[in-house]
C-alpha positions in Angstrom: 67.5 65.3 -81.9 68.3 61.6 -81.8 69.0 61.2 -78.4 65.1 62.5 -77.9 64.1 60.1 -80.5 65.9 57.2 -78.7 64.2 58.3 -75.5 60.7 58.9 -76.6 60.1 56.2 -79.1 59.9 53.1 -76.8 57.3 55.4 -74.6 55.5 55.9 -77.9 55.8 51.8 -78.4 54.5 51.2 -75.0 51.3 53.5 -75.6 50.8 51.9 -79.0 50.5 48.4 -77.7 48.5 49.6 -74.8 45.8 51.4 -76.8 46.0 47.9 -79.0 45.1 45.9 -76.2 42.6 47.4 -74.8 41.0 48.1 -78.4 41.4 44.6 -79.2 39.6 43.6 -76.6 42.4 40.6 -75.4 41.7 41.2 -71.7 39.2 42.2 -69.2 38.8 45.7 -67.6 40.5 44.7 -64.1 43.3 43.5 -66.1 44.3 46.3 -68.4 43.7 48.4 -65.0 46.4 46.1 -63.6 48.8 46.1 -66.4 48.2 50.2 -66.5 49.2 50.0 -63.3 52.3 48.1 -63.6 53.5 50.0 -66.9 53.3 53.7 -65.1 55.0 52.5 -62.0 57.6 50.0 -62.9 58.2 50.4 -66.8 58.2 53.8 -67.8 60.3 54.8 -65.1 62.6 51.8 -65.5 62.8 52.8 -69.6 62.9 56.7 -68.5 66.4 55.9 -66.1 68.0 53.7 -68.4 67.2 56.2 -71.3 68.8 59.1 -69.1 71.7 56.9 -68.0 72.5 55.7 -71.9 72.0 59.5 -72.8 75.5 61.2 -73.0 75.0 64.4 -71.3 77.1 66.5 -68.4 76.5 65.0 -64.8 75.1 68.7 -63.8 72.1 68.4 -66.1 71.5 64.3 -65.6 71.1 65.3 -61.7 68.9 68.1 -62.9 66.5 66.3 -65.0 66.4 63.1 -62.4 65.4 65.3 -59.7 62.5 67.2 -62.0 61.3 63.8 -63.3 60.9 62.3 -60.3 59.6 65.2 -58.2 56.7 65.2 -61.3 56.4 61.3 -61.3 55.8 61.8 -57.8 52.9 64.3 -58.3 51.5 62.8 -60.8 51.0 59.4 -58.9 49.5 61.1 -56.0 47.1 62.8 -57.7 45.9 59.6 -60.1 46.5 57.0 -58.1 46.3 58.0 -54.8 49.3 56.6 -52.8 
């Protein structure tokens, strides 16, 4: 359970920061779109990779997790960003 919390909590923090920045109107719309793209393309995958690397699981489950993550991530990237 602690591993799950350690993996999800940083994501929730990123979401809360993004919500606060958008709500506080500190940045323009185009700046927020750029920050959002940077977060989804770079920061969240790096954070998930680091969380996976630091977790204590078997090698087989790590491979399956990474494969399923990147398949879903690429599909979402294709749908929403249109690579």
